[in-house]
Backbone as CSV, one residue per row, in Angstrom:
resi,resn,N_x,N_y,N_z,CA_x,CA_y,CA_z,C_x,C_y,C_z
1,MET,28.173,-9.175,-1.199,26.803,-9.852,-1.418,25.710,-8.779,-1.831
2,VAL,24.811,-9.094,-2.760,24.135,-8.479,-3.389,22.777,-7.838,-2.455
3,GLY,22.489,-6.761,-2.046,21.378,-6.352,-1.385,20.126,-6.909,-1.670
4,ARG,18.869,-6.898,-0.852,17.634,-7.487,-1.188,16.940,-6.276,-1.536
5,ARG,15.958,-6.391,-2.295,15.018,-5.406,-2.624,13.705,-5.993,-1.533
6,ILE,12.982,-5.117,-0.953,12.049,-5.276,0.019,10.963,-4.312,-0.248
7,PHE,9.582,-4.966,-0.224,8.466,-3.958,-0.486,7.470,-4.360,0.791
8,ILE,7.300,-3.213,1.314,6.195,-3.146,2.534,4.718,-2.674,1.926
9,GLY,3.808,-3.896,2.628,2.528,-3.157,2.236,1.896,-2.100,2.953
10,ASP,0.425,-1.706,2.631,-0.111,-0.731,3.316,0.122,-0.750,4.898
11,VAL,0.816,0.144,5.517,0.843,0.479,6.727,0.073,1.046,7.648
12,HIS,-0.755,1.940,7.169,-2.030,2.439,7.828,-1.696,2.812,9.350
13,GLY,-0.534,3.561,9.346,-0.630,4.181,10.723,0.319,3.237,11.922
14,HIS,0.353,2.138,11.520,0.670,1.074,12.363,2.427,1.346,12.673
15,TYR,2.721,2.465,13.313,4.275,2.391,13.409,4.838,1.207,14.182
16,ASP,4.560,1.037,15.312,4.990,-0.109,16.512,5.152,-1.348,15.392
17,GLY,4.227,-1.609,14.610,3.859,-2.886,14.019,4.952,-2.887,12.654
18,LEU,5.285,-1.824,12.349,6.326,-1.552,11.109,7.449,-1.692,11.787
19,MET,7.922,-1.306,12.974,9.274,-1.564,13.480,9.400,-2.721,13.845
20,GLN,8.496,-3.662,14.399,8.583,-4.966,14.505,8.868,-5.625,13.299
21,LEU,8.286,-5.270,12.298,8.272,-5.931,11.147,9.813,-5.692,10.601
22,LEU,10.275,-4.663,10.440,11.767,-4.217,10.083,12.717,-5.039,10.875
23,GLU,12.460,-5.114,12.405,13.353,-6.053,12.942,13.702,-7.524,12.509
24,LEU,12.324,-7.791,12.301,12.189,-9.383,11.933,12.935,-9.358,10.457
25,ILE,12.857,-8.527,9.565,13.365,-8.481,8.147,14.938,-8.239,8.356
26,ALA,15.612,-7.407,9.584,16.936,-7.108,9.536,17.602,-6.622,8.579
27,LEU,17.482,-5.416,8.228,17.919,-4.693,6.983,19.296,-4.387,7.221
28,GLY,19.970,-4.968,6.069,21.397,-4.899,5.664,21.697,-3.378,5.020
29,SER,23.019,-2.996,5.150,23.153,-1.722,4.310,22.864,-1.693,3.022
30,ASP,23.197,-2.798,2.404,22.966,-2.862,0.910,21.556,-3.176,0.557
31,ASP,20.510,-3.408,1.507,19.286,-3.588,1.105,18.436,-2.438,0.564
32,GLN,17.266,-2.557,0.047,16.422,-1.425,-0.637,15.211,-1.688,-0.253
33,LEU,14.534,-0.750,0.457,13.183,-0.908,0.918,12.343,0.288,0.277
34,TYR,11.295,-0.266,-0.239,10.341,0.484,-0.636,8.901,0.079,0.215
35,PHE,7.985,1.316,-0.033,6.608,1.398,0.479,5.722,1.409,-0.767
36,VAL,4.612,0.738,-0.547,3.571,0.791,-1.482,2.481,1.605,-1.422
37,GLY,2.387,2.572,-0.499,1.555,3.629,-0.190,0.376,3.344,0.801
38,ASP,-0.308,4.185,1.322,-1.163,3.953,2.318,-0.383,3.968,3.459
39,LEU,0.643,4.857,3.706,1.225,4.933,5.230,0.408,5.295,6.262
40,ILE,-0.621,6.158,6.005,-1.600,6.870,6.909,-2.945,6.215,7.063
41,ASP,-3.618,6.800,8.040,-4.871,6.709,8.354,-5.222,5.306,9.179
42,ARG,-6.324,5.214,9.806,-6.934,4.215,10.631,-5.894,3.819,11.985
43,GLY,-4.735,3.527,11.590,-4.043,2.987,12.779,-3.678,4.155,13.585
44,PRO,-2.661,4.001,14.822,-2.645,4.878,15.858,-1.716,6.005,15.675
45,ASN,-0.696,5.813,14.741,0.469,6.634,14.802,1.023,7.025,13.169
46,SER,0.244,7.611,12.627,0.611,7.839,11.230,1.495,8.919,10.965
47,ALA,1.742,9.816,11.756,2.437,10.699,12.197,4.018,10.364,12.099
48,ALA,4.004,9.182,13.211,5.398,8.466,13.098,5.888,7.892,11.942
49,VAL,4.933,7.212,11.140,5.211,6.482,10.013,5.767,7.441,8.982
50,ILE,5.057,8.475,8.963,5.475,9.688,7.654,6.677,9.850,8.316
51,GLN,7.217,10.212,9.340,8.384,11.012,9.792,9.680,9.752,9.682
52,PHE,9.369,8.569,9.920,10.023,7.311,9.808,10.668,7.355,8.169
53,VAL,9.533,7.293,7.360,10.116,7.184,5.503,10.474,8.219,5.238
54,GLN,10.167,9.567,5.650,10.802,10.700,5.278,12.343,10.827,5.659
55,ASP,12.544,10.411,7.080,13.880,10.516,7.564,14.938,9.508,6.956
56,ASN,14.207,8.512,6.458,15.488,7.507,5.911,15.221,7.507,4.257
57,GLN,14.498,8.536,3.954,14.434,8.496,2.448,14.133,7.380,1.671
58,TYR,13.160,6.701,2.524,13.034,5.480,1.734,11.679,5.679,0.244
59,PRO,12.115,5.186,-0.872,11.065,5.334,-2.020,9.552,4.834,-1.417
60,CYS,8.538,5.680,-1.741,7.297,5.471,-1.485,6.247,5.987,-2.891
61,VAL,5.235,5.113,-3.088,4.273,5.544,-3.858,3.229,6.223,-3.403
62,MET,2.431,7.002,-4.055,1.179,7.877,-3.700,0.294,6.520,-3.291
63,GLY,-0.485,6.580,-2.037,-1.798,5.739,-1.822,-3.014,6.342,-1.848
64,ASN,-4.136,5.881,-2.147,-5.228,6.884,-2.178,-5.569,7.351,-1.013
65,HIS,-5.015,6.851,0.204,-5.214,7.654,1.326,-4.373,8.966,1.425
66,GLU,-2.905,8.869,0.817,-2.156,10.039,0.930,-3.004,10.889,-0.026
67,GLN,-3.774,10.571,-1.250,-4.333,11.274,-2.152,-5.561,12.084,-1.319
68,LEU,-5.993,11.298,-0.374,-7.490,11.890,0.067,-7.169,13.177,1.042
69,LEU,-6.050,12.925,1.746,-5.487,13.720,2.624,-5.073,15.169,1.712
70,ILE,-4.255,14.955,0.775,-3.769,16.105,-0.160,-5.061,16.929,-0.529
71,GLU,-6.315,16.175,-1.393,-7.320,16.643,-1.476,-8.052,17.552,-0.541
72,ALA,-7.912,16.999,0.963,-8.456,17.995,1.833,-7.701,19.451,1.851
73,PHE,-6.567,19.504,1.786,-5.924,20.843,1.830,-5.124,21.473,0.569
74,PRO,-6.207,21.689,-0.479,-5.453,22.313,-1.512,-4.512,23.753,-1.067
75,GLN,-3.438,23.634,-1.737,-2.567,24.986,-1.338,-2.697,25.238,0.169
76,ASN,-2.765,24.144,0.983,-2.935,24.143,2.534,-4.175,24.966,3.225
77,ARG,-5.239,25.013,2.454,-6.265,25.412,2.964,-7.449,24.294,2.894
78,VAL,-8.287,24.490,3.730,-9.355,23.382,3.773,-10.303,23.303,2.838
79,ALA,-10.536,22.035,2.238,-11.595,22.184,1.198,-12.613,21.034,1.939
80,GLN,-13.683,21.519,2.368,-14.589,21.290,3.672,-15.119,19.769,3.139
81,TYR,-15.703,19.669,1.788,-16.147,18.431,1.395,-15.159,17.283,1.300
82,ALA,-14.052,17.713,0.856,-12.680,16.619,0.675,-12.264,16.297,2.066
83,LEU,-12.122,17.184,2.979,-11.739,16.987,4.286,-12.704,16.049,5.069
84,GLN,-14.086,16.107,5.214,-15.130,15.258,5.612,-14.697,13.737,4.977
85,ALA,-14.568,13.820,3.547,-14.534,12.351,2.756,-13.251,11.703,3.543
86,TRP,-11.861,12.668,3.720,-10.814,11.850,4.321,-11.242,11.850,5.813
87,LEU,-11.604,12.565,6.269,-11.805,11.793,7.828,-12.652,11.026,8.213
88,GLN,-13.688,10.633,7.406,-14.678,9.568,7.092,-13.965,8.042,6.852
89,SER,-12.927,8.499,6.031,-12.023,7.123,5.764,-10.817,7.008,6.489
90,GLY,-10.727,7.227,7.880,-9.707,6.789,8.709,-8.955,8.250,8.894
91,GLY,-9.110,9.310,8.386,-8.414,10.517,8.797,-8.134,10.908,10.141
92,GLN,-9.414,10.737,10.726,-9.346,11.391,12.107,-7.943,10.725,13.081
93,SER,-7.806,9.534,13.067,-6.520,8.721,13.704,-5.428,9.646,13.024
94,THR,-5.135,9.967,11.816,-4.304,10.566,11.735,-3.904,11.812,12.256
95,VAL,-5.033,12.701,12.162,-5.082,14.022,12.949,-4.541,13.981,14.288
96,ALA,-5.196,12.938,14.899,-4.835,12.978,16.391,-3.255,12.316,16.774
97,SER,-2.837,11.916,15.632,-1.467,11.524,15.899,-0.275,12.691,15.710
98,PHE,-0.717,13.668,15.204,0.137,14.859,15.167,-0.208,15.813,16.366
99,ASP,0.831,16.417,16.890,0.777,17.227,18.238,0.083,18.181,17.885
100,THR,0.160,18.865,16.717,-0.571,20.081,16.169,-1.212,19.951,14.661
101,PRO,-2.359,20.595,14.420,-2.697,20.377,13.142,-1.568,21.275,12.109
102,GLU,-0.760,22.205,12.666,0.401,22.923,11.965,1.424,21.838,11.465
103,LEU,1.637,20.865,12.287,2.419,19.763,12.023,1.989,18.743,10.816
104,LEU,0.752,18.603,10.990,0.398,17.970,9.734,0.239,18.910,8.364
105,ILE,0.079,19.952,8.369,0.457,20.751,7.207,1.608,20.590,6.806
106,GLU,2.383,20.748,7.574,4.214,20.761,7.464,4.436,19.580,6.337
107,ASN,3.742,18.414,6.750,4.066,17.369,6.034,3.446,17.166,4.414
108,LEU,2.418,18.032,4.273,1.772,17.948,3.135,2.895,18.089,1.856
109,GLU,4.057,19.104,1.733,4.700,19.109,0.795,5.354,17.906,0.412
110,TRP,5.663,17.030,1.370,6.567,15.672,1.155,5.271,14.890,0.666
111,LEU,4.107,15.016,1.032,3.269,13.839,0.845,2.838,14.085,-0.680
112,ARG,2.538,15.456,-1.240,2.491,15.793,-2.483,3.638,15.505,-3.686
113,SER,4.888,15.222,-3.081,6.023,14.939,-3.742,6.241,13.308,-4.017
114,LEU,5.082,12.646,-3.602,5.150,11.067,-3.648,4.714,10.822,-5.181
115,PRO,5.341,9.778,-5.907,5.338,9.628,-7.214,4.018,8.764,-7.353
116,THR,3.235,8.603,-8.339,2.084,7.797,-8.270,2.760,6.211,-8.622
117,HIS,4.075,6.342,-9.189,4.409,4.721,-9.595,5.961,4.717,-9.725
118,LEU,6.367,3.808,-9.584,8.080,3.670,-9.595,8.289,2.519,-10.813
119,ASP,8.768,2.776,-11.549,9.399,1.669,-12.757,10.971,1.542,-12.196
120,LEU,11.442,0.029,-11.635,12.124,-0.436,-11.216,12.852,-1.380,-12.129
121,GLY,12.450,-1.138,-13.351,13.240,-2.433,-14.389,12.283,-3.417,-14.579
122,ASP,12.512,-4.454,-13.496,11.466,-5.631,-13.579,10.224,-5.421,-12.800
123,ILE,10.136,-4.416,-12.109,9.181,-4.513,-11.295,8.685,-2.802,-11.493
124,TRP,7.129,-2.890,-11.547,6.421,-1.581,-11.609,5.631,-1.542,-10.116
125,LEU,6.218,-0.510,-9.362,5.393,-0.476,-7.973,4.450,0.688,-8.078
126,VAL,3.257,0.375,-7.804,2.196,1.231,-7.872,1.036,0.891,-6.621
127,HIS,0.107,2.106,-6.020,-0.575,1.408,-5.354,-1.619,0.516,-5.479
128,ALA,-2.512,0.681,-6.362,-3.794,0.236,-6.825,-3.528,-0.745,-7.957
129,GLY,-2.842,-0.225,-9.159,-2.742,-0.814,-10.299,-2.724,-0.040,-11.439
130,LEU,-3.161,-0.477,-12.529,-3.129,-0.042,-14.001,-4.591,-0.263,-14.268
131,HIS,-5.143,0.332,-15.324,-6.321,-0.020,-16.051,-5.889,-0.689,-17.480
132,PRO,-6.285,-1.913,-17.557,-5.861,-2.865,-18.569,-6.157,-2.334,-19.968
133,LYS,-6.973,-1.551,-20.189,-7.287,-0.894,-21.491,-6.893,0.506,-21.772
134,LEU,-5.920,0.915,-20.983,-5.448,2.106,-21.342,-4.005,1.842,-21.571
135,PRO,-3.214,2.732,-22.413,-1.781,2.660,-22.488,-1.141,3.323,-21.535
136,ILE,-0.024,3.433,-21.081,0.796,3.975,-19.979,0.567,5.525,-19.988
137,HIS,0.683,5.957,-21.302,0.594,7.595,-21.239,-0.839,8.068,-20.834
138,ALA,-1.585,7.286,-20.849,-3.019,7.977,-20.539,-3.546,7.295,-19.067
139,GLN,-2.765,6.487,-18.170,-2.875,6.434,-16.842,-3.134,7.281,-16.063
140,THR,-3.892,7.571,-15.040,-3.966,8.880,-14.263,-3.775,8.282,-12.883
141,ALA,-3.579,9.302,-12.008,-3.676,9.134,-10.512,-4.862,8.329,-9.976
142,GLN,-6.165,8.610,-10.722,-7.133,7.935,-10.331,-7.027,6.067,-10.537
143,GLU,-6.423,5.700,-11.482,-5.995,4.347,-12.103,-5.271,3.898,-11.073
144,TYR,-3.855,4.563,-10.782,-3.097,4.335,-10.024,-3.253,4.304,-8.482
145,CYS,-4.344,5.099,-7.946,-4.439,5.131,-6.374,-5.553,4.317,-6.140
146,TRP,-6.587,4.297,-7.157,-7.917,3.593,-6.845,-8.370,2.413,-7.506
147,ILE,-7.923,1.971,-8.711,-8.578,0.769,-9.472,-8.367,-0.476,-8.735
148,ARG,-9.556,-1.302,-8.960,-9.616,-2.627,-8.129,-9.915,-3.707,-9.236
149,GLU,-11.116,-4.024,-9.636,-11.412,-5.240,-10.213,-11.128,-5.159,-11.647
150,GLU,-11.029,-4.053,-12.353,-10.738,-4.025,-13.659,-9.163,-4.553,-13.866
151,PHE,-8.565,-4.236,-12.758,-7.005,-4.484,-12.875,-7.021,-5.862,-12.530
152,HIS,-7.508,-6.404,-11.075,-7.578,-7.955,-10.930,-7.748,-8.634,-11.669
153,GLY,-8.737,-8.178,-12.687,-9.347,-9.269,-13.640,-8.731,-9.276,-14.752
154,ILE,-7.483,-8.568,-14.901,-7.029,-8.921,-16.740,-6.555,-10.487,-16.617
155,SER,-6.663,-10.644,-17.932,-6.752,-11.746,-18.514,-5.090,-12.270,-19.248
156,LYS,-4.404,-11.248,-19.238,-2.824,-11.432,-19.453,-2.263,-10.150,-18.847
157,PRO,-0.814,-10.487,-18.543,0.089,-9.377,-17.730,-0.240,-7.805,-18.764
158,TYR,-0.187,-6.997,-18.027,0.085,-5.747,-18.762,1.338,-5.394,-19.163
159,PHE,2.072,-5.727,-18.540,3.882,-5.812,-19.120,4.334,-7.273,-19.375
160,SER,4.987,-7.352,-20.238,5.624,-8.594,-20.633,6.688,-8.754,-19.811
161,ASP,7.549,-8.019,-19.363,8.845,-7.757,-18.639,8.903,-7.477,-17.148
162,LYS,7.819,-6.815,-16.798,7.734,-6.617,-15.187,6.435,-7.051,-14.522
163,LEU,6.840,-7.164,-13.144,5.881,-7.735,-12.168,5.191,-6.543,-11.539
164,ILE,4.105,-6.417,-11.718,3.223,-5.087,-10.939,3.154,-5.354,-9.338
165,ILE,3.756,-4.692,-8.549,3.448,-4.947,-6.947,2.605,-3.890,-6.661
166,THR,1.696,-4.226,-5.688,0.300,-3.245,-5.346,0.201,-3.658,-3.892
167,GLY,-0.446,-2.648,-3.359,-1.276,-2.786,-2.133,-2.628,-2.416,-2.346
168,HIS,-3.254,-1.593,-1.540,-4.721,-0.799,-1.877,-5.774,-1.841,-1.494
169,THR,-5.818,-3.200,-2.263,-6.843,-3.969,-1.895,-6.465,-5.257,-1.063
170,ILE,-7.349,-4.994,0.156,-6.759,-6.151,1.116,-7.061,-7.502,0.514
171,THR,-5.992,-8.393,0.735,-5.723,-9.522,-0.147,-6.922,-10.625,0.254
172,PHE,-7.613,-10.448,1.429,-8.567,-11.562,1.965,-10.021,-10.829,1.283
173,THR,-10.255,-10.011,0.556,-11.269,-9.555,-0.021,-11.281,-10.181,-1.091
174,LEU,-10.591,-10.615,-2.003,-10.252,-11.226,-3.111,-10.800,-12.547,-2.804
175,PRO,-11.380,-13.391,-4.055,-11.906,-14.663,-4.013,-10.661,-15.852,-3.619
176,GLY,-11.225,-16.598,-2.497,-10.421,-17.728,-1.934,-9.223,-17.480,-1.153
177,VAL,-9.088,-16.062,-0.999,-7.585,-15.606,-0.113,-7.892,-15.552,1.297
178,ALA,-7.115,-16.217,2.199,-7.281,-16.172,3.666,-6.533,-14.945,4.098
179,PRO,-6.881,-14.551,5.348,-6.213,-13.337,6.096,-4.776,-13.704,6.312
180,GLY,-3.926,-12.695,5.786,-2.369,-12.785,5.821,-1.692,-13.291,4.731
181,GLU,-2.623,-13.997,3.849,-2.076,-14.725,2.515,-1.945,-13.276,1.382
182,VAL,-0.687,-13.366,0.495,-0.656,-12.384,-0.514,-1.440,-13.044,-1.590
183,ALA,-1.416,-12.187,-2.537,-2.470,-12.464,-3.811,-1.603,-12.107,-5.178
184,GLN,-1.741,-13.139,-5.887,-1.307,-12.787,-7.094,-2.156,-13.101,-8.238
185,GLY,-1.921,-12.258,-9.444,-2.800,-12.709,-10.844,-1.789,-12.638,-12.005
186,GLN,-2.738,-12.308,-13.082,-1.856,-12.158,-14.227,-0.577,-11.053,-14.155
187,GLY,0.502,-11.157,-13.915,1.671,-10.213,-13.828,1.395,-9.261,-12.641
188,TRP,0.962,-9.672,-11.780,0.628,-8.823,-10.529,0.480,-9.383,-9.320
189,LEU,1.079,-8.537,-8.357,1.111,-9.179,-6.751,0.601,-8.168,-5.999
190,ASP,-0.175,-8.599,-5.141,-0.934,-7.648,-4.047,-0.440,-7.989,-2.516
191,ILE,0.257,-7.181,-2.046,0.846,-7.454,-0.769,-0.031,-6.620,0.533
192,ASP,-1.040,-6.291,0.128,-1.735,-5.484,1.365,-2.521,-6.573,2.040
193,THR,-1.905,-7.062,3.163,-2.916,-8.033,3.902,-3.655,-7.660,4.890
194,GLY,-3.969,-6.077,5.028,-4.687,-5.691,5.816,-4.503,-5.568,7.323
195,ALA,-3.398,-4.840,7.795,-2.708,-4.479,8.999,-3.938,-4.023,9.889
196,TYR,-4.785,-2.827,9.403,-5.561,-2.367,10.262,-7.053,-3.098,10.638
197,HIS,-7.100,-4.120,9.520,-8.385,-4.794,9.689,-8.583,-5.589,10.887
198,PRO,-9.591,-5.635,11.686,-9.632,-6.706,12.958,-9.598,-8.029,12.267
199,LYS,-9.937,-7.922,11.050,-10.001,-9.763,10.460,-8.699,-10.225,10.236
200,SER,-7.738,-9.364,10.126,-6.493,-9.744,9.655,-5.257,-9.489,10.677
201,GLY,-4.787,-8.230,10.596,-3.891,-7.553,11.220,-2.471,-7.807,10.909
202,TRP,-2.403,-8.433,9.841,-1.164,-8.753,9.183,-0.611,-7.683,8.394
203,LEU,0.633,-7.285,8.877,1.364,-6.391,7.868,2.657,-7.112,7.284
204,THR,2.755,-7.032,6.099,3.503,-7.867,5.054,4.571,-6.867,4.527
205,GLY,5.890,-7.780,4.563,7.107,-7.167,3.782,7.593,-8.312,3.122
206,PHE,7.608,-7.957,1.542,7.958,-9.174,0.611,9.542,-8.715,0.055
207,ASP,10.446,-9.886,0.273,11.921,-9.899,0.009,11.490,-10.674,-1.358
208,PHE,11.922,-9.498,-2.557,11.630,-10.162,-3.862,12.936,-10.800,-4.015
209,THR,14.150,-10.735,-3.740,15.324,-11.061,-4.222,15.388,-12.459,-3.452
210,HIS,14.910,-13.026,-2.477,14.996,-14.250,-1.945,13.497,-14.756,-2.006
211,GLN,12.463,-14.321,-2.539,11.328,-14.905,-2.634,10.620,-15.287,-1.218
212,GLN,10.703,-14.306,-0.114,10.210,-14.607,1.196,9.167,-13.685,1.804
213,ILE,8.447,-13.958,2.421,7.240,-12.998,3.166,7.474,-12.969,4.626
214,TYR,7.777,-11.756,5.003,7.867,-11.475,6.499,6.736,-10.639,6.878
215,GLN,6.172,-11.071,8.016,4.915,-10.599,8.489,4.810,-10.412,10.053
216,PHE,4.466,-9.555,10.392,4.186,-9.030,11.707,2.427,-8.958,12.009
217,ASN,1.847,-9.410,12.853,0.586,-9.032,13.433,0.472,-8.315,14.351
218,VAL,-0.279,-6.995,14.113,-0.291,-5.872,14.956,-1.522,-6.324,16.073
219,PHE,-2.285,-7.111,16.075,-3.079,-7.396,17.287,-2.733,-8.514,18.116
220,GLN,-2.054,-9.490,17.335,-1.462,-10.708,18.062,-0.159,-10.513,18.655
221,LYS,0.550,-9.609,18.070,1.986,-9.175,18.312,2.774,-10.546,18.179
222,LYS,2.890,-11.202,17.029,3.437,-12.497,16.436,3.900,-12.269,15.288
223,SER,4.821,-12.802,14.902,5.640,-12.430,13.530,5.854,-13.967,12.895
224,ARG,6.032,-13.831,11.606,6.264,-15.291,10.885,7.084,-15.081,9.686
225,VAL,8.024,-15.690,9.475,8.939,-15.756,7.912,8.070,-16.996,7.033
226,LEU,7.697,-16.890,5.671,7.184,-18.080,5.224,7.939,-17.745,3.615
227,PRO,7.983,-19.101,3.072,8.657,-18.830,1.537,7.535,-18.525,1.007
228,PHE,7.669,-17.643,-0.004,6.835,-16.933,-1.092,5.600,-17.834,-1.514
229,SER,6.199,-19.239,-1.829,4.962,-20.272,-2.429,3.983,-20.673,-1.447
230,GLU,4.598,-20.540,-0.167,3.536,-21.065,1.020,2.680,-19.916,1.455
231,ALA,2.889,-18.617,0.980,2.127,-17.535,1.359,1.032,-16.844,0.451
232,VAL,1.099,-17.400,-0.844,0.504,-16.686,-1.794,-0.518,-17.439,-2.360
233,LYS,-1.640,-16.873,-2.769,-2.793,-17.273,-3.359,-3.014,-16.832,-4.687
234,THR,-2.917,-17.736,-5.921,-3.246,-17.169,-7.170,-4.670,-17.235,-7.644
235,ILE,-5.163,-16.060,-8.022,-6.360,-15.564,-8.312,-6.548,-15.543,-9.782
236,LYS,-7.528,-16.259,-10.596,-7.869,-16.428,-11.989,-8.734,-15.088,-12.278
237,PRO,-8.576,-14.739,-13.646,-9.261,-13.635,-13.809,-10.734,-13.939,-13.890
238,LYS,-11.260,-14.836,-14.341,-12.859,-15.382,-14.203,-13.164,-15.146,-12.606
239,GLN,-12.482,-15.123,-11.809,-13.066,-15.290,-10.342,-13.398,-13.915,-9.961
240,ILE,-12.859,-12.784,-10.703,-13.092,-11.373,-10.389,-14.431,-10.799,-11.213
241,GLN,-15.334,-10.393,-10.348,-16.611,-9.836,-10.968,-16.204,-8.128,-10.736
242,LEU,-16.672,-7.571,-12.200,-16.459,-5.851,-12.343,-17.827,-5.462,-11.275
243,LEU,-17.471,-4.643,-10.520,-18.298,-4.351,-9.615,-18.443,-2.464,-9.890
244,PRO,-19.376,-2.035,-9.403,-19.333,-0.374,-9.656,-18.268,0.309,-9.014
245,ARG,-17.788,1.347,-9.546,-17.034,2.312,-8.779,-17.383,2.396,-7.311
246,ARG,-16.241,2.194,-6.225,-16.713,2.315,-5.039,-16.089,3.595,-4.204
247,ARG,-15.372,4.429,-5.022,-14.448,5.337,-4.374,-15.354,6.204,-3.224
248,GLN,-16.546,6.781,-3.547,-17.288,7.370,-2.680,-17.949,6.366,-1.762
249,VAL,-18.000,5.130,-1.755,-18.741,4.220,-0.815,-17.939,3.421,0.071
250,LEU,-16.806,3.073,-0.469,-15.979,2.313,0.676,-14.331,2.372,0.157
251,HIS,-13.972,3.056,1.415,-12.468,3.233,0.948,-11.618,2.173,1.867
252,PHE,-10.920,1.344,1.335,-9.652,0.543,1.883,-8.498,1.208,2.274
């Protein structure tokens, strides 16, 4: 039997929710599990999430929250302004989840090793997306970890032969998408259903092989499995309005 390819949306420190979701998914020995970044911040146990992904050597791309943490400790030293930006974006809960600050610092090397994207052949895994007007060689960590409206508003797929799977933008912030629904557009699929957000609580796993959505709600403590067709909302490019860059204003 061919193993499944499964993609996990932004966990944001919800270790217990992740364990419940994986129990629901029931990973087999041939299954491949991938994480779309933002393992950390806002939730109660980022340290355990990091340790779990490391110990199992699951592929994971870098999210904007991992990037914020890395920028706060260049060469393992404190950059005060960057540190405050990270702490205000949910980093305080991550600090609290480590027994000592030294243990947090010890994990920085692994976090720095995370790729900005993974090319899986028919899937391009990236945290936020790509800039539709830039060729691949010109894309940077800024686009891969932070982009929003320019990417979601693309009028045609960036790749002709790849689906771009992302997290980063909570799906219910997109037009017409309800909490818990995943969102798709021209060549992209967003599976960040807002596990940490009180309006949602849904942590999502996407079984690409069998086109199924697995979800666990970290607040309601309930799970569900849905056919992809029942869990997805399609976004039309004209629904996306280009807004000013929000990196310094709002961190999802």
